[in-house]
C-alpha positions as CSV (number, residue, x, y, z in Angstrom):
1,X,-0.2,-0.8,5.8
2,X,3.5,-0.3,5.2
3,X,5.5,-3.0,3.4
4,X,9.3,-2.8,2.9
5,X,11.8,-4.7,0.9
6,X,15.4,-4.2,2.0
7,X,18.4,-6.1,0.5
8,X,21.8,-4.4,1.3
9,X,23.6,-6.7,-1.1
10,X,21.7,-5.4,-4.1
11,X,21.4,-1.8,-2.7
12,X,17.6,-2.2,-2.5
13,X,15.5,-0.3,0.1
14,X,12.0,0.1,-1.1
15,X,8.6,0.7,0.5
16,X,5.0,0.2,-0.5
17,X,2.3,1.9,1.4
18,X,-1.4,1.0,1.2
19,X,-4.1,3.2,2.9
20,X,-7.9,3.3,2.7
21,X,-9.5,6.7,3.3
22,X,-13.0,8.0,3.0
23,X,-13.7,10.6,0.3
24,X,-16.0,13.6,0.2
25,X,-18.6,11.9,-1.9
26,X,-19.4,9.1,0.5
27,X,-17.1,6.5,-1.1
28,X,-13.7,5.3,-0.2
29,X,-10.3,5.6,-1.9
30,X,-7.4,3.2,-1.8
31,X,-4.1,5.1,-1.9
32,X,-1.0,3.2,-3.0
33,X,2.4,4.9,-2.5
34,X,5.7,3.3,-3.5
35,X,9.3,4.1,-4.1
36,X,12.8,4.1,-2.5
37,X,12.9,4.6,1.3
38,X,13.7,8.2,2.0
39,X,12.1,9.5,-1.2
40,X,8.5,10.7,-1.8
41,X,7.9,8.0,-4.4
42,X,4.9,7.6,-6.7
43,X,1.2,7.5,-5.8
44,X,-1.9,6.0,-7.3
45,X,-5.5,6.5,-6.1
46,X,-8.3,4.1,-6.8
47,X,-12.0,5.0,-5.9
48,X,-14.6,2.5,-4.6
49,X,-18.3,2.7,-3.7
50,X,-17.8,0.9,-0.4
51,X,-15.1,-0.1,2.1
52,X,-15.5,-3.9,1.4
53,X,-14.3,-3.5,-2.2
54,X,-11.4,-1.3,-1.1
55,X,-10.4,-3.8,1.5
56,X,-10.4,-6.6,-1.0
57,X,-8.2,-4.6,-3.4
58,X,-5.8,-3.7,-0.5
59,X,-5.4,-7.3,0.4
60,X,-4.8,-8.2,-3.2
61,X,-2.0,-5.7,-3.5
62,X,-0.5,-6.8,-0.1
63,X,-0.4,-10.4,-1.2
64,X,1.2,-9.4,-4.6
65,X,3.9,-7.5,-2.8
66,X,4.6,-10.1,-0.2
67,X,5.1,-12.7,-3.0
68,X,7.8,-10.3,-4.4
69,X,9.6,-10.2,-1.1
70,X,8.1,-7.3,0.8
71,X,7.5,-7.7,4.5
72,X,4.8,-5.9,6.6
73,X,6.6,-3.2,8.6
74,X,3.8,-0.9,9.7
75,X,0.4,-1.2,11.4
76,X,-2.4,-2.9,9.6
77,X,-5.6,-0.9,10.0
78,X,-8.6,-1.5,7.8
79,X,-11.5,0.9,7.5
């Protein structure tokens, strides 16, 4: 899921990417990547035993960011 927040008046162009991916040990990982559009940004990985827990955390972060003015810009695909 890709979220963006763009405000030309304040020179703001930010992204927040959320992705769920399987790991090699049978669990799943939630990958959060954020920063200024056009830059690599920062990344944080959070491991879970199952996809349901990871989906709940993804939805939690998506709601947090949407409350701060981010809009969904990319496809929403949940594992």
